[in-house]
C-alpha positions in Angstrom: 166.8 23.8 108.0 165.3 21.7 110.5 164.3 22.4 114.3 164.9 19.4 116.8 163.6 19.0 120.3 165.4 16.5 122.1 163.5 15.9 125.3 164.5 14.3 128.9 167.9 12.9 127.9 171.0 13.2 130.5 173.6 15.8 128.4 176.9 14.2 129.0 180.3 16.5 128.3 183.8 15.8 129.3 183.6 18.0 132.4 179.9 16.8 133.6 176.5 15.2 132.8 173.2 16.7 133.8 169.5 16.3 132.8 168.5 18.8 130.3 166.5 19.2 127.0 168.4 20.1 123.8 167.1 22.4 121.0 168.8 22.6 117.8 168.3 25.1 114.9 169.7 25.4 111.5 172.6 23.1 112.5 173.6 24.5 115.5 172.7 24.0 119.3 170.6 27.1 120.6 169.2 25.9 123.9 170.0 23.4 126.5 167.9 23.7 129.8 165.7 21.7 132.0 161.8 21.6 131.1 162.5 24.2 128.0 159.2 24.8 125.8 159.0 22.8 122.4 159.3 25.1 119.3 156.3 24.9 117.5 157.7 23.3 114.1 160.0 21.1 115.8 160.8 17.2 115.5 160.6 15.9 118.8 163.1 13.1 119.8 162.2 11.4 123.3 165.6 11.0 125.1 164.4 9.7 128.1 166.6 7.2 129.8 169.0 8.0 127.3 172.4 9.9 127.0 172.7 13.0 125.1 176.4 13.1 123.8 178.7 15.1 121.0 178.6 13.0 118.2 181.9 10.9 117.9 184.8 12.3 116.2 187.3 9.8 114.8 190.7 11.4 114.2 192.2 8.8 112.0 190.2 7.4 108.9 191.5 6.6 105.2 188.6 6.6 103.1 188.9 6.0 99.2 192.7 5.6 99.7 194.9 4.8 97.2 197.2 2.5 98.8 199.7 -0.8 97.7 198.2 -0.9 94.3 194.9 -0.8 95.5 192.0 1.7 96.5 190.0 1.5 100.0 186.5 -0.3 99.6 184.5 2.7 101.5 184.6 6.2 99.6 183.6 9.1 101.4 179.9 8.6 101.2 180.0 4.9 102.5 182.5 5.6 105.0 181.1 8.6 106.4 177.6 6.8 106.4 178.9 4.0 108.4 180.3 6.4 110.6 176.7 8.2 111.1 175.1 4.8 111.6 177.6 4.5 114.9 177.1 7.8 115.9 180.0 8.9 114.7 179.3 12.6 113.0 182.6 13.8 112.0 186.4 12.4 110.5 189.6 13.3 110.3 191.0 11.8 107.1 194.2 11.9 105.5 195.7 13.7 102.6 198.9 11.4 101.2 200.6 12.9 98.8 203.2 10.5 96.6 206.8 11.5 97.2 207.7 14.4 95.1 203.8 15.5 94.4 202.8 18.8 95.1 201.0 18.8 98.4 198.6 21.5 97.4 197.6 19.4 94.5 197.2 16.0 96.6 195.0 18.6 98.9 192.7 19.3 96.0 192.6 16.1 94.7 191.2 14.7 98.5 189.0 17.6 98.7 187.3 16.8 95.6 187.1 12.9 96.5 185.6 14.1 100.1 182.9 16.5 98.5 180.3 13.3 98.4 180.5 12.9 102.4 177.5 12.1 104.5 179.0 13.9 107.3 181.5 16.6 108.4 185.0 15.9 107.6 188.6 17.3 107.8 191.9 16.5 107.0 195.7 15.8 108.2 198.2 16.4 105.5 201.1 14.1 105.0 204.5 15.1 104.8 206.4 12.7 102.6 208.8 14.5 100.9 210.9 18.1 101.6 211.3 21.0 99.8 211.3 25.0 99.8 208.1 24.5 98.3 206.6 21.8 100.8 207.6 24.3 103.3 205.9 27.3 101.5 202.7 25.1 100.9 202.2 24.2 104.2 201.9 27.8 105.2 199.1 28.0 102.6 197.3 25.2 103.9 197.2 26.4 107.5 196.5 30.1 106.6 194.1 29.8 103.8 192.7 25.9 104.3 192.8 26.0 108.0 194.7 22.3 108.1 196.1 22.4 111.7 198.0 18.8 111.5 201.0 17.2 109.5 201.2 13.5 109.5 204.9 11.8 109.5 204.7 8.3 108.5 207.9 7.0 109.6 207.3 3.4 108.1 206.8 2.2 104.5 210.1 2.2 103.3 210.6 3.1 99.4 207.2 4.5 99.7 205.9 7.2 102.0 208.5 7.0 104.7 210.0 10.2 106.2 213.7 10.3 107.1 214.8 12.5 109.8 215.8 15.2 108.0 211.9 15.5 106.5 210.9 15.0 110.1 213.2 17.7 111.6 212.1 20.1 108.9 208.3 19.5 108.9 208.1 19.5 112.7 210.1 22.9 112.9 207.9 24.3 110.1 204.5 23.2 111.9 205.9 25.1 115.0 206.2 28.1 113.1 202.9 27.9 112.0 200.8 26.6 115.2 200.1 23.2 113.6 200.3 20.2 115.2 202.9 17.3 114.1 201.7 13.8 114.2 203.5 10.8 113.5 202.7 7.0 112.5 205.7 5.5 114.5 207.4 2.4 113.5 211.1 2.2 112.3 211.0 1.7 108.7 214.4 0.7 108.1 213.9 -2.3 110.7 210.5 -3.3 109.5 212.2 -3.8 106.0 215.0 -5.8 107.6 212.6 -7.9 109.5 210.2 -8.5 106.7 212.9 -10.0 104.7 214.4 -12.2 107.9 210.9 -13.4 108.8 210.2 -14.5 105.1 213.6 -16.1 104.3 212.9 -18.2 107.4 209.7 -19.6 105.1 207.4 -17.4 106.9 205.1 -16.2 103.9 201.4 -16.1 105.7 199.7 -13.1 107.7 201.2 -14.9 110.9 204.8 -13.3 109.5 203.1 -9.8 109.9 203.7 -9.2 113.5 206.8 -10.7 113.5 208.2 -8.5 111.1 206.7 -5.1 113.2 207.5 -6.0 117.1 206.6 -3.5 119.8 210.3 -2.3 119.9 210.0 -1.0 116.4 206.9 1.1 117.5 208.7 2.2 120.4 212.1 3.2 118.9 210.1 5.4 116.6 207.8 6.9 119.2 210.9 7.9 121.3 212.6 9.4 118.2 209.5 11.3 117.3 209.3 12.7 120.8 212.9 13.4 121.1 212.9 15.2 117.7 210.1 17.2 119.1 211.5 17.9 122.6 214.6 19.7 121.1 212.4 21.8 118.8 209.8 22.5 121.6 206.6 21.3 119.3 203.9 19.4 120.8 203.4 16.2 118.8 200.5 13.6 118.6 201.4 9.8 118.0 198.7 8.2 116.5 197.5 4.4 116.8 199.6 3.6 120.0 199.2 -0.3 119.9 201.9 -1.5 122.7 203.1 -1.0 126.5 206.5 0.3 125.0 205.2 3.0 122.9 202.5 4.3 125.3 205.4 4.2 128.4 207.5 6.4 126.1 204.4 9.1 125.9 203.9 8.7 129.6 207.5 9.2 130.6 207.8 12.3 128.2 204.5 13.8 129.7 206.0 13.2 133.4 208.9 15.4 132.2 206.6 18.2 131.3 206.2 17.5 127.3 203.5 17.9 125.5 203.1 14.8 124.0 199.4 13.3 122.8 198.6 9.6 122.3 195.7 8.0 120.1 194.5 4.7 120.6 192.5 2.3 118.2 189.2 0.6 119.2 190.7 -2.3 117.6 193.9 -2.5 119.8 191.9 -2.1 123.0 189.8 -5.3 122.1 191.8 -7.6 119.7 195.3 -9.5 120.1 197.9 -10.9 118.1 196.1 -14.5 117.8 194.0 -13.0 115.2 196.9 -13.8 112.9 197.1 -17.3 113.6 193.7 -18.3 112.4 194.0 -21.0 110.0 191.6 -19.6 107.5 194.1 -17.2 105.3 191.3 -14.6 104.5 190.4 -14.3 108.4 194.0 -13.9 109.5 195.1 -11.6 106.6 191.5 -9.6 107.3 193.2 -8.4 110.5 196.5 -7.4 108.8 197.2 -3.7 109.9 200.0 -1.7 111.1 201.1 -1.3 113.8 199.6 -5.3 114.0 197.1 -6.4 117.1 199.6 -7.4 119.7 200.1 -10.0 122.5 197.5 -9.9 125.4 198.2 -7.9 128.2 198.8 -4.8 126.0 195.1 -4.0 125.5 195.0 -3.4 129.5 197.9 -1.1 129.4 196.5 1.0 126.9 192.9 1.2 128.9 195.0 2.6 131.7 196.8 4.8 129.3 193.0 6.3 128.6 192.3 5.9 132.4 195.3 8.0 133.3 195.1 10.8 131.1 198.4 9.9 129.2 196.5 8.6 125.7 193.8 10.9 124.7 191.9 10.2 121.9 190.5 7.0 120.2 190.1 6.6 116.6 189.8 3.5 114.3 192.5 4.0 111.1 189.5 3.1 109.2 191.0 1.4 105.9 188.5 -1.2 104.4 190.2 -3.7 101.7 188.0 -7.0 100.5 189.4 -10.4 100.6 189.9 -10.2 97.0 192.3 -6.9 97.2 193.9 -8.9 100.6 194.9 -11.8 98.5 197.3 -9.9 97.0 199.6 -11.1 99.8 198.4 -14.9 99.3 202.0 -16.2 99.1 204.0 -13.2 100.9 202.4 -11.6 104.0 204.0 -8.1 102.8 201.8 -7.7 99.7 198.4 -8.1 101.9 197.0 -4.4 101.8 197.3 -3.1 105.5 194.0 -1.8 107.1 190.8 -2.9 108.9 187.3 -0.9 109.6 185.5 0.6 112.6 184.4 3.7 112.3 180.9 2.0 112.5 181.4 0.1 115.8 184.2 2.5 117.4 181.8 4.4 119.9 179.8 1.1 120.9 183.1 -1.3 121.3 184.2 1.5 123.8 181.3 2.1 125.5 180.9 -1.7 126.2 184.3 -2.4 127.2 185.0 0.9 128.8 181.9 2.3 130.4 180.1 -1.0 131.1 183.2 -2.6 132.9 183.8 0.8 134.9 187.1 1.8 133.4 185.7 4.9 132.2 183.1 7.1 133.3 180.2 8.5 130.5 182.0 12.1 130.6 185.8 10.4 130.3 184.0 8.4 127.2 182.9 11.7 125.7 186.6 12.7 126.3 188.3 10.2 124.5 185.7 9.9 121.9 185.2 13.5 120.7 185.9 16.6 123.1 189.5 15.8 123.4 189.9 15.4 119.5 188.1 18.6 119.1 190.3 20.3 121.6 193.8 19.0 120.0 192.6 19.7 116.5 191.5 23.3 116.9 187.3 22.5 116.7 186.5 23.0 120.4 183.8 23.8 121.3 182.0 23.6 118.1 182.7 19.7 117.9 182.7 17.8 120.9 180.6 19.8 123.4 176.9 20.0 123.7 176.5 23.8 124.4 174.5 26.5 122.7 176.4 27.8 119.9 178.0 24.3 119.1 177.4 22.4 116.1 174.3 20.4 115.8 176.1 17.1 115.7 174.7 14.8 118.2 174.1 11.2 119.5 171.3 9.9 121.5 172.6 6.8 123.5 170.7 4.2 124.7 172.8 2.5 127.4 170.2 -0.6 127.6 170.1 -1.2 123.9 172.3 -3.8 122.4 173.2 -5.2 119.0 175.6 -8.0 117.9 178.2 -6.9 115.5 178.3 -8.4 112.1 179.6 -7.6 108.7 176.1 -8.8 107.7 174.2 -6.2 109.2 177.0 -3.3 109.0 177.1 -0.1 106.6 180.4 0.0 105.5 181.3 -1.3 102.0 184.4 -3.7 103.6 183.8 -7.7 103.3 184.8 -8.2 106.6 184.2 -6.8 110.0 187.1 -7.5 113.1 184.3 -7.2 115.9 182.3 -9.9 114.2 180.0 -11.6 116.7 180.8 -9.4 119.6 177.5 -8.2 121.2 177.2 -4.8 122.6 175.4 -3.0 125.1 175.2 0.6 124.8 174.4 1.7 121.1 173.2 5.1 119.3 169.3 5.6 119.1 169.4 8.7 116.9 172.4 10.3 115.1 172.1 14.0 114.4 174.3 15.7 112.0 174.5 19.5 111.4 170.9 19.5 113.1 169.3 16.9 110.7 168.3 13.5 112.1 170.2 11.0 110.0 
């Protein structure tokens, strides 16, 4: 393993920023301090004028996901390589068992796919059905495999949707195991009904997608999940919070003293629902994901949530489908595979729209891009911290560097970039994964 000497940068952690050199050896950080002596065999990285931060942790990706009759473009190698290109050194992906599929079998299948990952990875395991066997296997996953979060889809009726019985049983079991239940909050019954209603009105294109999933559909599910968690006294993590109504539900619960945590996607922070009205079908369809991009004004409220500490983490829901795959829904928006990319762009977009605008400090940026995720999913301070003994997963960040985000220059295998043409200031100059300059 190599030794790295990162010299002269400003180390930024979630609690403070300070001038320091950083030395890594055998995949770990071994020294952090001023005016350190360079080890004889070390590779030198000059970080003068730059920030040295924990590598990004994306708590929500879907690599190689079989979904809606197809499989995402990015597998675990290309997806994590794209992440590394953008300063992201760890992903937490999702094992999604089919209804009635043994959850340990599904977990082993995903572990096999992930062996080719270019970076560190972990898994949330989705609970898509309930039985005594599922209950038992959750214990095996926590105690033997180190899984500590279980995902619940409240949407996608007739596929992977959880009913309330499954939610209640799984939340209760998560509490017993000390694991975190997470929810995709959308009322699946309402979505199913509204999809039919919108289609019957003759709206078949991508513009029908946000109409079938209005904010209140998300808010209802968030409120219901929060209420169930409150009764059972279990903490809960709400993924991809996209609208004012869901963010308010989380803020209210937290004001009552409930442990509720919220995640927001880079895309929801900068885009709005006008993308679905683009005259080009392929462009509009490329933005179809759930929950959808929201009307203007919602983004600002999500930024406020990050500022106030009512929303905690930022993710991407990286799930890339190409134009040919999206074309399955050419005449019926409900058949467009849901998903957008972003694992490569997340840090730069959030730095540019968050730190450069004064919404976030560099330390708050570290909190919402790595440290909070590491704390919530039990990998802190091994990850999410530039400190002695932590993993040498680092990004050297050039606040003056800039680039224009584009499908032409991205590493991701997707054929569309939802941030296309956006010029960002603040980009990674070096990414270090497991002590290697990648």
